[in-house]
C-alpha positions in Angstrom: 0.0 0.0 0.0 1.5 3.3 -1.1 0.3 7.0 -1.0 0.5 9.5 -3.8 -0.8 12.7 -5.3 -2.1 13.5 -8.8 -2.6 16.9 -10.2 -5.7 17.2 -12.4 -5.7 20.4 -14.5 -8.3 22.3 -16.6 -11.1 21.5 -14.3 -11.9 25.2 -14.2 -10.4 28.2 -15.8 -7.1 29.6 -14.4 -7.3 33.0 -12.7 -5.4 35.2 -15.1 -6.5 38.6 -13.6 -6.2 39.9 -10.1 -9.9 40.3 -9.4 -12.1 37.5 -10.8 -15.6 37.5 -9.3 -16.4 34.1 -10.9 -14.2 32.5 -8.1 -17.0 33.3 -5.7 -19.4 31.1 -7.7 -16.8 28.3 -8.0 -16.3 28.2 -4.2 -20.1 27.8 -3.8 -20.1 24.7 -6.2 -16.7 23.4 -5.0 -18.0 20.1 -3.5 -20.0 19.2 -6.6 -17.1 19.9 -8.9 -14.7 17.8 -6.9 -17.1 14.8 -6.8 -17.6 15.2 -10.6 -13.8 15.3 -11.1 -13.2 12.1 -9.0 -16.0 10.4 -10.8 -14.5 11.1 -14.2 -10.8 10.7 -13.4 -10.6 7.5 -11.4 -11.0 4.3 -13.5 -14.2 2.5 -12.4 -12.7 -1.0 -12.6 -9.7 0.0 -10.4 -11.6 2.0 -7.8 -11.3 -0.9 -5.3 -7.6 -0.4 -5.3 -7.8 3.3 -4.6 -8.8 5.0 -1.4 -9.5 8.7 -1.6 -7.8 10.5 1.3 -8.0 14.2 0.6 -8.5 16.7 -2.2 -7.0 20.2 -2.3 -8.6 22.6 -4.6 -6.4 25.2 -6.4 -8.8 27.8 -7.7 -6.2 30.2 -8.9 -4.5 27.6 -11.2 -7.7 25.8 -12.3 -7.1 22.3 -11.0 -7.2 20.0 -8.0 -4.7 17.8 -6.0 -6.1 14.3 -5.4 -4.3 12.5 -2.5 -4.9 8.7 -2.6 -3.9 5.4 -1.2 -3.1 2.7 -3.7 -3.1 -1.0 -3.0 -0.3 -1.8 -5.3 3.5 -1.6 -5.8 4.1 2.1 -6.3 2.5 5.5 -6.5 4.1 5.9 -9.9 2.1 2.9 -11.2 -1.1 4.4 -9.8 -0.5 7.8 -11.3 0.3 6.1 -14.7 -3.0 4.3 -14.5 -4.9 7.5 -13.9 -3.0 9.4 -16.6 -3.7 6.6 -19.1 -7.4 6.5 -18.2 -7.8 10.2 -18.6 -6.1 10.1 -22.0 -8.0 7.1 -23.2 -11.4 8.5 -22.2 -10.5 11.9 -23.8 -12.1 13.7 -20.9 -12.8 17.4 -21.6 -13.6 20.4 -19.5 -17.1 21.6 -19.4 -16.2 25.3 -19.6 -13.8 25.3 -22.6 -14.1 21.7 -24.1 -10.3 21.3 -23.9 -8.8 18.0 -22.7 -8.3 17.4 -19.0 -4.9 16.1 -18.1 -3.5 14.3 -15.0 0.1 14.2 -13.8 1.8 12.6 -10.8 3.0 15.2 -8.3 6.8 14.5 -7.9 7.6 17.3 -5.5 5.9 19.1 -2.6 3.5 21.6 -4.0 3.3 25.1 -2.6 -0.3 26.2 -2.7 -0.9 29.9 -2.2 -3.6 32.5 -3.0 -1.4 35.6 -3.3 -3.2 38.2 -5.4 0.0 39.5 -6.9 1.0 36.2 -8.3 -1.0 35.0 -11.3 -0.3 32.1 -13.6 1.8 33.0 -16.6 3.4 30.9 -19.4 6.9 31.7 -18.0 8.5 30.0 -15.0 11.5 30.9 -12.9 13.3 27.8 -11.6 15.8 28.5 -8.8 18.4 25.9 -7.8 18.7 25.3 -4.0 22.0 23.5 -4.5 24.3 22.8 -7.5 23.1 23.9 -11.0 21.1 21.4 -13.0 21.9 21.0 -16.7 19.6 22.2 -19.4 19.2 18.7 -20.8 17.9 17.4 -17.4 15.6 20.4 -17.1 14.2 19.8 -20.5 13.4 16.1 -19.8 11.7 17.0 -16.6 9.6 19.9 -17.8 8.8 18.9 -21.4 6.3 16.3 -20.1 3.8 19.1 -19.1 3.7 21.0 -22.4 5.6 22.4 -25.3 8.5 24.6 -24.3 9.5 27.7 -26.3 12.8 28.4 -24.6 15.1 27.7 -21.6 17.3 30.6 -20.7 19.8 30.8 -17.8 19.9 34.0 -15.8 23.3 35.7 -15.3 24.8 34.7 -11.9 24.4 37.2 -9.1 26.4 37.2 -5.9 24.5 35.9 -2.9 21.6 35.0 -5.1 20.7 31.4 -6.1 21.2 30.6 -9.7 18.1 30.2 -11.8 16.8 29.6 -15.3 13.7 30.9 -17.2 11.5 28.3 -18.8 8.9 29.6 -21.2 5.9 27.4 -22.1 3.7 27.9 -25.1 0.6 27.9 -22.8 -0.3 28.7 -19.3 -1.5 25.1 -18.7 1.9 23.7 -19.2 3.4 26.2 -16.7 0.8 25.5 -14.0 1.2 21.7 -14.3 5.0 21.9 -14.1 4.9 24.2 -11.1 2.4 22.1 -9.1 4.1 18.8 -10.0 7.8 19.7 -9.7 7.9 22.3 -6.9 10.6 21.3 -4.3 11.5 18.2 -6.3 15.0 16.9 -5.6 17.2 16.5 -8.7 20.4 14.9 -7.5 21.3 17.1 -4.5 19.4 20.2 -5.8 15.9 21.3 -4.8 13.9 23.1 -7.4 12.1 26.3 -6.4 9.5 27.2 -9.1 7.6 30.5 -9.4 5.7 32.4 -12.1 7.4 35.3 -13.9 5.1 38.3 -14.3 4.2 38.8 -17.9 5.8 41.9 -19.3 3.7 41.9 -22.4 1.7 45.1 -21.6 4.8 46.8 -20.4 6.6 46.0 -23.6 3.6 47.0 -25.7 3.4 50.3 -23.8 7.1 51.0 -24.2 6.9 50.3 -27.9 3.8 52.5 -28.3 5.3 55.4 -26.5 8.5 55.0 -28.6 6.6 55.2 -31.9 4.0 58.0 -31.5 3.9 58.7 -35.3 2.5 55.2 -35.7 0.4 54.7 -32.6 -1.4 58.1 -32.5 -2.9 57.7 -36.0 -3.8 54.1 -35.2 -5.4 55.2 -31.9 -7.4 58.0 -33.6 -8.4 55.6 -36.3 -9.7 53.2 -33.7 -11.6 56.0 -32.0 -13.1 57.0 -35.3 -14.1 53.4 -36.1 -15.8 53.0 -32.7 -17.5 56.4 -33.2 -18.7 55.4 -36.7 -19.9 51.9 -35.7 -21.2 52.4 -32.2 -21.5 56.0 -31.1 -22.9 57.7 -34.3 -26.0 55.4 -34.5 -26.6 56.0 -30.8 -26.2 59.7 -31.2 -28.6 59.8 -34.2 -31.2 57.8 -32.1 -30.9 60.2 -29.2 -31.1 63.3 -31.3 -34.1 61.9 -33.0 -35.7 61.2 -29.6 -34.9 64.8 -28.6 -36.4 66.2 -31.8 -39.6 64.2 -31.7 -40.0 64.1 -27.8 -40.1 60.3 -28.1 -39.2 59.9 -24.4 -41.5 62.5 -23.0 -45.1 62.8 -21.8 -45.9 65.0 -24.8 -45.2 62.1 -27.1 -47.7 60.0 -25.3 -50.2 62.7 -25.3 -49.9 63.2 -29.0 -50.5 59.5 -29.4 -53.6 59.7 -27.3 -54.8 62.7 -29.3 -54.4 60.8 -32.5 -56.4 57.9 -31.1 -59.1 60.3 -29.9 -59.3 62.0 -33.3 -59.6 58.6 -34.9 -62.4 57.2 -32.7 -64.5 60.3 -32.5 -66.4 62.4 -30.0 -67.2 59.6 -27.6 -63.6 59.1 -26.8 -63.1 62.8 -26.6 -65.7 63.0 -23.8 -63.6 60.5 -21.9 -60.4 62.5 -22.3 -59.9 65.2 -19.7 -56.4 65.6 -21.1 -57.8 66.8 -24.4 -60.3 69.1 -22.8 -57.7 70.6 -20.5 -55.2 71.3 -23.3 -57.9 72.9 -25.4 -59.1 75.1 -22.5 -55.6 76.1 -21.6 -54.8 77.0 -25.2 -57.9 79.1 -25.5 -57.1 81.0 -22.3 -53.6 81.6 -23.6 -54.9 83.0 -26.9 -57.2 85.4 -25.1 -54.8 86.7 -22.6 -51.5 87.0 -24.5 -52.3 88.1 -28.0 -52.9 91.5 -29.5 -53.2 92.8 -33.1 -49.5 93.3 -33.7 -48.5 90.0 -32.2 -51.3 88.1 -34.0 -50.1 89.5 -37.3 -46.6 88.1 -36.6 -48.0 84.7 -35.5 -50.1 84.4 -38.7 -47.1 85.3 -40.8 -44.9 82.7 -39.1 -47.6 80.1 -39.6 -47.7 80.8 -43.3 -44.0 80.4 -43.6 -44.1 77.1 -41.8 -46.7 75.7 -44.2 -44.4 76.3 -47.1 -41.6 74.0 -48.3 -38.4 75.0 -46.5 -36.3 77.1 -48.8 -35.3 80.2 -46.8 -34.4 80.9 -43.2 -36.9 82.7 -41.0 -35.8 85.6 -38.8 -38.1 86.7 -36.0 -36.6 90.1 -35.1 -37.5 92.7 -32.5 -36.2 94.6 -29.6 -35.7 93.0 -26.2 -38.9 92.2 -24.5 -41.0 92.4 -27.6 -42.4 88.9 -27.1 -40.4 87.1 -29.9 -40.0 83.9 -27.9 -43.6 83.8 -26.9 -44.8 84.2 -30.5 -42.6 81.3 -31.7 -43.5 79.1 -28.8 -47.2 79.7 -29.4 -47.0 78.9 -33.1 -45.0 75.7 -32.4 -47.0 74.5 -29.5 -48.7 71.8 -31.5 -45.7 71.1 -33.8 -44.5 67.6 -33.1 -40.9 67.8 -34.4 -39.0 70.8 -33.0 -35.7 71.6 -31.4 -34.6 74.7 -29.6 -31.0 75.9 -29.4 -30.3 78.6 -26.8 -27.3 80.7 -27.9 -27.2 82.7 -24.7 -26.0 79.6 -22.8 -23.2 79.0 -25.4 -21.7 82.4 -26.2 -19.8 82.9 -22.9 -19.0 79.3 -22.0 -15.6 77.7 -22.1 -14.8 75.1 -24.7 -15.7 72.2 -22.4 -19.0 73.7 -21.2 -19.9 74.9 -24.8 -19.6 71.3 -26.1 -21.6 69.8 -23.2 -24.3 72.4 -23.3 -24.7 72.3 -27.0 -24.8 68.5 -27.0 -27.4 68.5 -24.3 -29.6 71.0 -26.2 -29.7 68.8 -29.3 -29.6 65.4 -27.6 -26.1 64.5 -28.8 -24.7 61.7 -26.6 -22.0 60.6 -25.9 -19.9 63.7 -26.3 -16.1 63.7 -25.6 -15.4 67.3 -24.6 -12.1 66.3 -23.1 -10.8 65.4 -26.6 -10.2 69.1 -27.2 -7.7 69.4 -24.4 -6.2 65.9 -24.8 -5.6 66.2 -28.6 -3.9 69.6 -28.0 -1.6 68.0 -25.5 -0.8 65.1 -27.8 -0.1 67.5 -30.7 2.2 69.5 -28.4 4.0 66.3 -27.2 4.5 65.0 -30.7 5.8 68.3 -31.8 8.3 68.5 -28.9 9.4 64.9 -29.5 9.7 64.9 -33.3 10.2 68.6 -34.2 7.3 68.5 -36.6 3.6 69.4 -36.1 1.5 66.3 -36.1 -1.7 68.1 -37.0 -3.8 65.8 -34.8 -5.3 68.4 -32.6 -9.1 68.8 -32.6 -11.0 71.9 -31.7 -14.3 72.9 -30.2 -15.3 74.4 -33.6 -14.7 71.0 -35.3 -16.7 69.1 -32.7 -19.6 71.6 -33.0 -19.6 71.1 -36.8 -19.6 67.3 -36.3 -22.7 67.6 -34.0 -24.4 69.8 -36.6 -23.6 67.3 -39.4 -25.2 64.5 -37.3 -28.2 66.7 -36.7 -28.5 67.2 -40.4 -28.6 63.4 -41.0 -31.3 63.0 -38.4 -33.4 65.9 -40.0 -33.1 64.1 -43.4 -34.4 60.9 -41.9 -37.3 62.5 -40.0 -38.3 64.6 -43.0 -38.2 61.6 -45.3 -40.4 59.7 -42.9 -42.9 62.6 -42.6 -43.1 62.8 -46.4 -43.9 59.1 -46.6 -46.6 59.4 -44.0 -48.1 62.5 -45.7 -48.2 60.7 -49.0 -49.8 57.6 -47.5 -52.5 59.7 -45.8 -53.1 61.8 -48.9 -53.6 58.6 -51.0 -55.9 57.2 -48.4 -58.1 60.3 -48.3 -58.1 60.4 -52.1 -59.4 56.8 -52.3 -62.1 57.4 -49.7 -63.6 60.4 -51.5 -67.1 59.9 -52.8 -66.3 61.7 -56.0 -62.7 61.1 -56.9 -60.8 63.7 -58.8 -59.9 63.3 -62.4 -57.2 60.8 -63.3 -54.6 63.4 -64.2 -55.0 65.1 -60.8 -52.6 63.9 -58.1 -53.6 63.9 -54.5 -52.3 66.8 -52.5 -50.4 66.2 -49.3 -49.0 68.5 -46.7 -45.7 67.7 -44.9 -45.1 69.0 -41.4 -41.3 69.6 -41.6 -39.1 69.7 -38.5 -38.5 73.1 -37.0 -35.2 74.2 -35.5 -35.4 77.4 -33.4 -32.1 79.2 -32.8 -32.9 81.5 -29.9 -30.8 84.5 -28.8 -28.9 84.6 -32.1 -26.1 87.3 -31.9 -27.4 88.5 -28.6 -23.9 88.4 -27.2 -21.7 89.7 -29.9 -18.7 90.2 -27.5 -18.8 86.7 -25.9 -15.9 84.2 -25.9 -17.6 81.8 -28.4 -19.0 84.1 -31.0 -18.0 81.7 -33.8 -21.1 79.7 -32.8 -23.2 82.3 -34.5 -21.4 82.0 -37.7 -21.5 78.2 -37.6 -25.3 78.1 -36.9 -26.0 80.7 -39.6 -24.1 78.6 -42.2 -25.7 75.4 -41.0 -29.2 76.9 -41.0 -28.7 78.3 -44.6 -27.6 74.8 -45.8 -30.5 72.9 -44.0 -33.1 75.3 -45.4 -31.6 75.1 -48.9 -31.8 71.3 -48.8 -35.4 71.5 -47.7 -34.8 69.4 -44.6 -36.3 71.7 -42.0 -37.5 75.2 -41.2 -34.8 77.1 -39.4 -36.1 80.0 -37.2 -33.6 82.6 -35.9 -34.8 84.6 -33.0 -32.8 87.8 -32.4 -32.8 91.2 -30.9 -29.6 92.3 -32.7 -30.2 94.7 -35.6 -27.1 93.3 -37.4 -28.6 89.7 -37.4 -30.5 90.3 -40.7 -27.3 91.4 -42.5 -25.3 88.4 -41.1 -28.0 85.9 -42.2 -28.4 87.5 -45.6 -24.7 87.1 -46.3 -25.0 83.3 -45.5 -28.1 82.9 -47.6 -26.4 83.9 -50.8 -28.9 84.8 -53.6 -31.9 83.5 -51.6 -34.1 86.0 -49.7 -34.5 86.0 -45.9 -38.0 85.8 -44.5 -38.2 88.5 -41.8 -40.9 88.9 -39.2 -40.5 92.1 -37.1 -42.3 92.4 -33.9 -42.8 96.0 -32.7 -44.4 97.4 -29.6 -48.1 97.3 -29.2 -50.2 100.3 -29.9 -51.8 102.2 -27.1 -55.2 100.6 -27.7 -53.8 97.1 -27.8 -51.6 97.6 -24.8 -54.6 99.1 -22.8 -56.8 96.1 -23.9 -54.1 93.7 -22.8 -53.8 95.3 -19.4 -57.5 95.4 -18.8 -57.9 91.7 -19.7 -55.2 90.8 -17.2 -56.7 93.0 -14.5 -60.3 91.8 -14.7 -59.9 89.9 -11.4 -58.0 92.8 -9.6 -59.9 94.9 -7.1 -57.7 97.9 -7.1 -59.3 101.3 -6.8 -58.4 103.2 -9.9 -60.2 104.9 -12.8 -60.1 104.1 -16.5 -58.5 107.4 -17.1 -55.7 106.7 -14.6 -55.1 103.3 -16.2 -55.0 104.8 -19.7 -52.5 107.5 -18.7 -50.3 105.0 -17.0 -50.3 102.8 -20.0 -49.6 105.8 -22.3 -46.5 106.6 -20.2 -45.5 102.9 -20.1 -45.7 102.2 -23.9 -46.3 98.9 -25.6 -43.3 96.8 -24.7 -44.7 93.4 -23.6 -42.3 92.8 -20.8 -43.0 96.3 -19.3 -46.7 95.6 -19.6 -46.3 92.3 -17.7 -44.4 94.0 -14.9 -47.0 96.7 -14.7 -49.8 94.2 -14.4 -48.0 92.3 -11.7 -47.4 95.5 -9.6 -51.0 96.6 -10.0 -52.2 93.2 -8.9 -49.9 93.4 -6.0 -51.7 96.6 -4.8 -49.9 99.5 -6.5 -51.9 102.3 -8.0 -51.4 102.6 -11.8 -49.3 105.7 -11.6 -47.3 104.3 -8.6 -46.5 101.2 -10.7 -45.5 103.4 -13.6 -43.2 105.5 -11.5 -41.6 102.4 -10.0 -40.9 101.0 -13.5 -39.6 104.4 -14.7 -37.1 104.5 -11.7 -36.0 101.0 -12.6 -35.5 101.9 -16.2 -33.6 105.0 -15.1 -31.2 102.9 -13.1 -30.7 100.6 -16.1 -29.9 103.5 -18.4 -27.4 104.8 -15.9 -25.6 101.5 -15.5 -25.5 100.4 -19.1 -25.3 103.7 -21.0 -23.4 106.1 -18.7 -21.6 104.3 -15.9 -20.3 101.1 -17.6 -16.5 101.0 -17.5 -16.5 98.9 -20.7 -18.3 101.4 -22.9 -15.3 101.9 -25.2 -15.3 98.2 -26.0 -18.9 98.4 -27.0 -18.2 101.3 -29.4 -19.6 104.4 -27.7 -18.9 106.4 -24.6 -21.1 108.2 -22.0 -20.9 111.5 -23.9 -22.5 109.9 -27.0 -25.4 108.4 -25.1 -25.9 111.6 -23.1 -26.2 113.6 -26.3 -28.7 111.2 -27.7 -30.8 111.6 -24.5 -30.6 115.4 -24.8 -31.7 115.3 -28.5 -34.5 112.9 -27.9 -35.9 115.0 -25.0 -35.7 118.1 -27.1 -38.2 116.6 -29.6 -41.8 117.5 -29.3 -42.7 113.9 -28.7 -39.6 111.8 -27.6 -41.5 108.5 -28.3 -41.8 109.5 -31.9 -38.1 110.0 -32.2 -35.8 112.4 -34.0 -34.2 112.4 -37.5 -31.3 110.0 -37.8 -29.2 112.6 -39.7 -29.7 115.2 -37.0 -28.0 112.9 -34.5 -25.3 111.5 -36.8 -24.1 115.0 -37.8 -24.2 116.5 -34.4 -20.7 117.8 -33.2 -20.5 115.0 -30.7 -20.8 112.3 -33.4 -19.3 114.3 -36.3 -20.8 112.0 -38.9 -19.7 108.8 -37.3 -22.7 106.4 -36.9 -20.7 103.5 -35.3 -21.7 104.6 -31.8 -25.3 104.7 -32.8 -25.2 101.2 -34.2 -23.5 100.0 -31.0 -26.1 101.6 -28.8 -28.8 100.0 -30.9 -27.3 96.6 -30.3 -27.5 97.2 -26.6 -31.1 98.2 -26.8 -30.4 101.8 -25.6 -31.9 103.2 -28.8 -33.9 101.9 -31.7 -33.3 102.9 -35.3 -36.4 103.0 -37.5 -35.9 102.4 -41.3 -37.6 104.0 -44.3 -37.1 102.4 -47.6 -34.4 100.2 -46.1 -32.4 103.2 -44.8 -32.0 104.6 -41.3 -34.5 107.5 -40.8 -35.4 107.9 -37.2 -33.9 107.3 -33.8 -36.2 106.3 -31.0 -35.8 105.3 -27.4 -34.7 101.7 -26.9 -38.0 101.1 -25.0 -40.9 103.5 -24.7 -40.5 103.7 -21.0 -36.9 105.0 -21.6 -38.5 108.3 -22.5 -39.6 109.0 -19.0 -36.4 107.6 -17.5 -34.3 109.9 -19.8 -36.3 112.9 -18.6 -35.6 112.0 -15.0 -31.9 111.7 -15.8 -31.9 115.2 -17.4 -33.6 116.6 -14.3 -30.7 115.5 -12.2 -28.8 118.7 -11.9 -25.5 117.2 -10.6 -25.6 114.5 -13.4 -26.4 117.1 -16.0 -23.5 119.3 -14.8 -21.1 116.4 -14.7 -22.0 115.3 -18.2 -21.9 118.9 -19.3 -18.3 119.2 -18.1 -17.3 116.0 -20.0 -19.1 117.1 -23.2 -17.7 120.6 -23.1 -14.1 119.2 -22.6 -14.5 116.9 -25.5 -15.9 119.6 -27.8 -13.2 122.1 -26.7 -10.6 119.5 -27.5 -12.1 119.0 -30.9 -12.1 122.7 -31.6 -8.6 123.2 -30.4 -7.4 120.4 -32.7 -9.0 122.3 -35.6 -7.4 125.5 -34.5 -4.0 123.9 -34.4 -4.6 122.5 -37.8 -5.7 125.8 -39.2 -2.7 127.7 -37.6 -0.2 125.2 -39.1 -1.6 125.6 -42.6 -1.7 129.4 -42.2 1.9 129.4 -41.1 2.9 127.6 -44.2 0.9 129.8 -46.5 2.1 133.1 -44.9 5.7 131.9 -45.1 5.3 131.4 -48.8 3.8 134.8 -49.3 6.3 136.6 -47.1 9.3 134.8 -48.8 8.4 135.8 -52.3 7.3 132.4 -53.3 9.6 130.3 -51.3 11.9 129.1 -54.1 11.5 128.4 -57.8 8.3 126.4 -57.4 6.8 129.2 -55.3 7.8 131.9 -57.7 6.3 129.9 -60.6 3.1 129.5 -58.6 2.9 133.1 -57.7 3.7 134.1 -61.3 0.3 132.7 -62.5 -2.0 134.4 -60.1 -1.0 132.1 -57.2 -0.8 135.0 -54.8 -4.5 135.8 -55.1 -5.4 132.1 -54.7 -3.3 131.9 -51.5 -4.9 135.0 -50.2 -8.3 133.5 -50.7 -7.2 130.3 -48.9 -5.8 132.3 -46.1 -9.0 134.3 -45.8 -11.0 131.1 -45.6 -8.7 129.6 -43.0 -8.9 132.8 -40.9 -12.7 132.6 -41.1 -12.6 128.9 -39.9 -10.1 129.8 -37.3 -12.3 132.6 -36.0 -15.4 130.3 -35.8 -13.5 127.6 -34.0 -12.0 130.1 -31.6 -15.5 131.6 -31.0 -17.0 128.1 -30.4 -14.1 127.2 -28.1 -14.7 130.4 -26.1 -18.4 129.6 -25.8 -17.7 126.1 -24.7 -15.2 127.4 -22.2 -17.9 129.6 -20.7 -20.3 126.6 -20.5 -17.6 124.6 -18.9 -17.1 127.2 -16.2 -20.9 127.2 -15.6 -21.0 123.4 -15.3 -18.1 123.3 -13.0 -19.7 126.0 -10.8 -22.8 123.9 -10.6 -20.8 121.0 -9.2 -19.4 123.0 -6.3 
C-alpha cells in the first residue's frame, strides 16, 4: 500500500487577472465539482484499489490535487493508470471543451492564494544546490507541455542561480509548477515561481517610442468606434430629442391621434384633451394683440411652405419674440430649440456639453479638445514637426451639426412618406374622386429648428457659434430638410444671415411694440380679477407713459395686482429703467469696448428729450451729424445693439432714432432733471468739444503758417515763384482768408464752450 498525489488540471479556468468574481461562484459549487472530477478521473474497474484520502482545490490555477492510497506496488504505477485512463477517455472540461490532463506530483506543492502572483506561461526555476543542466531540465519539464525556450539568468552574488523556462501555454506552466515544486534533482531542490508577464509593459514601451504610428492608429480606432457604435446611438438620441419620443408630450400626441380617430365619444372621456384645449384658449385670449397676432399668422404661413429660406423673427428685447414662436410651435411635433445665450460665454468644455445637451447628442467627448492639443504638443516636442492631430471645439460643433443634419433628413423623409400615404388614403375614400390626371395633394409637417438668442452676445468668448449656426441653417433650409427660425434682438442679425443665404431671400418677421389701444386692452384683460381702486383714465394715462413693450406691460400688471396704483406702478418701473440706463449707458467701464462712450449716449438723451414727442423719435441725420458724433454712426449702431436706442428704417435706410424702450423716454427725462448729473456730463461734453475745436485751431494755424511763409518769402523758391507768377498770390490770399474765417469760428466756439464749462463746474461745487 502506497500513497501518492495526482494533479488534475483544466477542471476550471485559471485565474489570469487579479480580481475574478467568478471565483465566488466556484467556491459555492466546489463540492460538486470535486465529486464530478473524482467520478471522471478514477477508473471504475480499479476503484477498489484506490482509497481517496483528501482533495486540495487550487482555484487560482484551475485544478485539484487528489491525495490517494493505492493497494499496489508504487504511487508511480497508480499515477500512470490514472493518466492513461484520462487520456483514453478523452475527458474534456465543461467550460472550454479542452482536454483534461492528469500528472503525478513529484515534489511538494506550494499552494498559495497571493493576489499579486498570477499564472503565466513563463517560470523561474531556482536551484537550491548545484546547478542542473539544461538537458535534465528539458526532460523534466517537457512532459507538461511544449517549451518555447530555456534561458539561464546571469549569476548574481549571494543569489541562487536560476533559469527561465517559457511554455507555449499557461496550462503547461501551471502543471509543471504544481508537480515539480521542491523536487530533488540529485542534490538540488527546485524552487519554481511564475514570472510576471511583461507583455503590456513591452507594448506600452513600444507604443510610446513610436508616436507617429500609434497616435494615428489610436485616432483611427476611436473613429471606427464612433462610426460603428457612437454615431448610430447619437442619431437615435437626437431623433428622440427632436420628436420628444421619451416625454409625456409624445404619449399625449399618441392619445390625441387615437381620440381623433375614434370620434367624440372618446373625446368625452379625455380630460387631457379638454384641459389642453381650454388652456390653449385661455392663452390665446390673454397673451395676444393685433401686432402679435399678425406676426403669428405670418410665421404660420412660412411654416406651411416647403423649406427654402431661413426665417428671422426680429424685434427689440422684451417684444415677445420667444412667446410668438412658442405659441405657433405649441402643436408642432418635431421641433428643437438651441439657446445661444447659454453658449456664447461658455468655455470650450462647457460649450460642447451644453450644445450636445440641447440637441440630444450623446455621448460627447469634450475632453478630446484638451487631450488632442496636449498630444499634438507632445509629438511636436518629440519629433520637431507638427502632427496636426489636434481637434477643436469648432470642429466638434460642426460634427454635431452634421449628425443633426442626418437626423433631420431621416425625419423629413419619414414625414413625407406618412403624408403621401395619408393623402392617397383620403383620395381613395372620396365619394367623387378627382380626375385621373390630378394627383392627391399632401402637406408635410417639416421639422423646425429654433435658434434663440442669435447674436445677442456679440462680444462673448464663443461668438463663432453664431457663424456656424448661420451657415448650417442656410444649408439645411436650402436642402429642404427643416424650417430654421432665428430669434434675435440684434439689428445686425439680418445682414449676417443675408450674407450666408447667398442669392436666396431671408424671410423676416419684425415684432414692434403694441399700440396704445392694444396695450390698454391687454392690461384690462389681465386686471379683470383685480380689485384695485383706480379709474379708467388713470389706467389709460399710466399705459400711455409705459408704452407697448410686452415685458414692461407684464411687470406693470404684476405691480397693480400686488396693490400698486397705476401711476405708482408706472413711477416704479420708470425708476428701474432710469437705473438701467445709468448702469448700461453712462456708468459702464467697458463702454469703449462696446463702441460708444457716456458722452455719446448723453447727447442722444438730450436730443430725444428736445423733440416735441420723444417717443416718436428724432431724425437720424440730426444725431449723426451732431458735433459730438461728427458724422460717425458706429456709436449709434453700437447703442442700438445694446437696446439703448432703436433705429427705424424708411425704404431700407435709417430714418429715425427712438428710445430703446418706450419707458426710456420717462427715464431719460428723470436723468436730465438730475442737476448734478447734467452738470457732470456737461463738463465731459464741453471738454470733448473744446478738445475737438482746439485740434481744428492747431490744424488751421499750421496751414496758415505755411501759406504766410510762402507769401512773405516771395514764393519760397523756384516752385513758389512759378506758382505766384500765374495768379497764385491771389489764390493763396483766398485760402488764407477762408482759414482765418474757420479759425475765428472755431475760436469763438471754443470760447463759448469754455464759458459753458465754467458754468457746469460751478454747478458741481
